[in-house]
C-alpha positions as CSV (number, residue, x, y, z in Angstrom):
1,M,0.9,-29.8,115.2
2,P,1.0,-31.8,118.4
3,K,1.4,-30.0,121.8
4,Y,3.7,-31.1,124.5
5,L,4.0,-30.3,128.2
6,S,7.5,-30.5,129.6
7,M,8.3,-30.2,133.2
8,G,11.8,-29.9,134.4
9,T,13.8,-29.9,137.6
10,Y,17.1,-28.2,137.5
11,T,20.3,-29.8,138.8
12,V,22.8,-27.6,140.7
13,D,24.5,-26.7,137.5
14,G,21.3,-25.8,136.0
15,I,20.4,-23.5,138.8
16,K,23.9,-21.9,138.4
17,G,23.1,-21.3,134.8
18,V,19.8,-19.6,135.7
19,L,21.6,-17.4,138.1
20,K,24.2,-16.5,135.5
21,E,22.0,-15.7,132.5
22,G,18.6,-15.1,134.1
23,G,15.2,-16.5,133.3
24,T,14.8,-14.8,130.0
25,G,18.2,-16.2,128.9
26,R,16.9,-19.8,129.6
27,R,13.6,-19.2,127.8
28,K,15.5,-17.9,124.8
29,A,17.7,-21.0,124.7
30,V,14.7,-23.3,124.9
31,Q,12.8,-21.3,122.3
32,S,15.8,-21.5,119.9
33,A,16.2,-25.2,120.4
34,I,12.4,-25.8,119.7
35,E,12.3,-23.5,116.7
36,A,15.4,-25.2,115.2
37,M,13.6,-28.5,115.2
38,G,10.6,-26.9,113.4
39,G,8.5,-26.2,116.5
40,K,7.1,-23.3,118.4
41,L,7.4,-22.3,122.1
42,E,3.8,-21.6,123.4
43,A,4.6,-21.0,127.1
44,Y,7.7,-21.0,129.4
45,Y,7.3,-20.5,133.1
46,F,9.3,-21.0,136.2
47,A,7.5,-22.8,139.1
48,F,7.7,-23.6,142.8
49,G,7.1,-27.2,143.9
50,E,7.9,-30.5,142.1
51,S,9.0,-28.7,138.9
52,D,11.3,-25.8,138.4
53,V,10.3,-25.0,134.8
54,V,7.1,-25.7,132.8
55,V,7.1,-25.5,129.0
56,I,4.3,-25.9,126.5
57,S,5.4,-26.4,122.9
58,D,4.1,-27.2,119.5
59,V,6.5,-29.8,117.9
60,P,6.0,-31.6,114.5
61,D,5.9,-35.1,116.0
62,N,6.9,-37.5,118.8
63,V,10.3,-38.3,117.3
64,T,11.1,-34.5,117.3
65,A,9.8,-34.2,120.8
66,A,11.9,-37.2,122.0
67,A,15.0,-35.7,120.2
68,L,14.4,-32.3,122.1
69,A,14.0,-34.2,125.5
70,I,17.1,-36.3,124.9
71,G,19.2,-33.4,123.8
72,I,18.1,-31.1,126.6
73,G,18.2,-33.8,129.2
74,S,21.7,-35.0,128.1
75,S,23.0,-31.6,129.0
76,G,23.0,-32.7,132.7
77,T,21.5,-29.4,133.8
78,V,17.8,-30.4,133.9
79,S,15.7,-33.5,134.4
80,L,12.6,-33.5,132.1
81,K,9.2,-35.2,132.0
82,T,7.4,-34.6,128.7
83,T,3.7,-35.4,128.2
84,V,1.7,-35.4,124.9
85,L,-1.2,-33.0,125.2
86,L,-4.6,-33.8,123.5
87,T,-7.2,-31.3,122.4
88,P,-10.8,-31.8,123.4
89,E,-11.5,-32.5,119.7
90,E,-8.9,-35.3,119.7
91,V,-10.5,-36.8,122.8
92,D,-13.9,-36.7,120.9
93,Q,-12.3,-38.6,118.1
94,A,-10.8,-41.2,120.5
95,T,-14.1,-41.8,122.1
96,K,-15.7,-42.7,118.7
97,K,-13.1,-45.5,118.1
98,T,-14.1,-49.0,119.0
99,I,-11.6,-51.3,120.6
100,S,-11.7,-55.0,121.4
101,F,-10.2,-55.5,124.9
102,R,-10.7,-58.3,127.4
103,P,-10.1,-57.1,131.1
104,A,-7.7,-59.1,133.3
105,G,-9.3,-62.1,134.9
106,R,-12.4,-62.2,132.6
């Protein structure tokens, strides 16, 4: 199952939600949403800096990951950036594929 890294920044309403139900309440809500879509929450952390929350999840496919990002993002409480994660083995497979590509200007 593909892995995804989601990094979120809370809006003012999102921060109010964290204050109201705590960090574990937010983790439980995210875990429930992921599991309802056939996925699994691997990690959930709060962070300082550019992102307020960092999530690693296993989700069946890109369409499901997009549905989660759209659904959670549309709540208006968090702005998300989601990245597909590759295993070292997947990178090994990618390096064995041959492509035909002409660089710009050549």
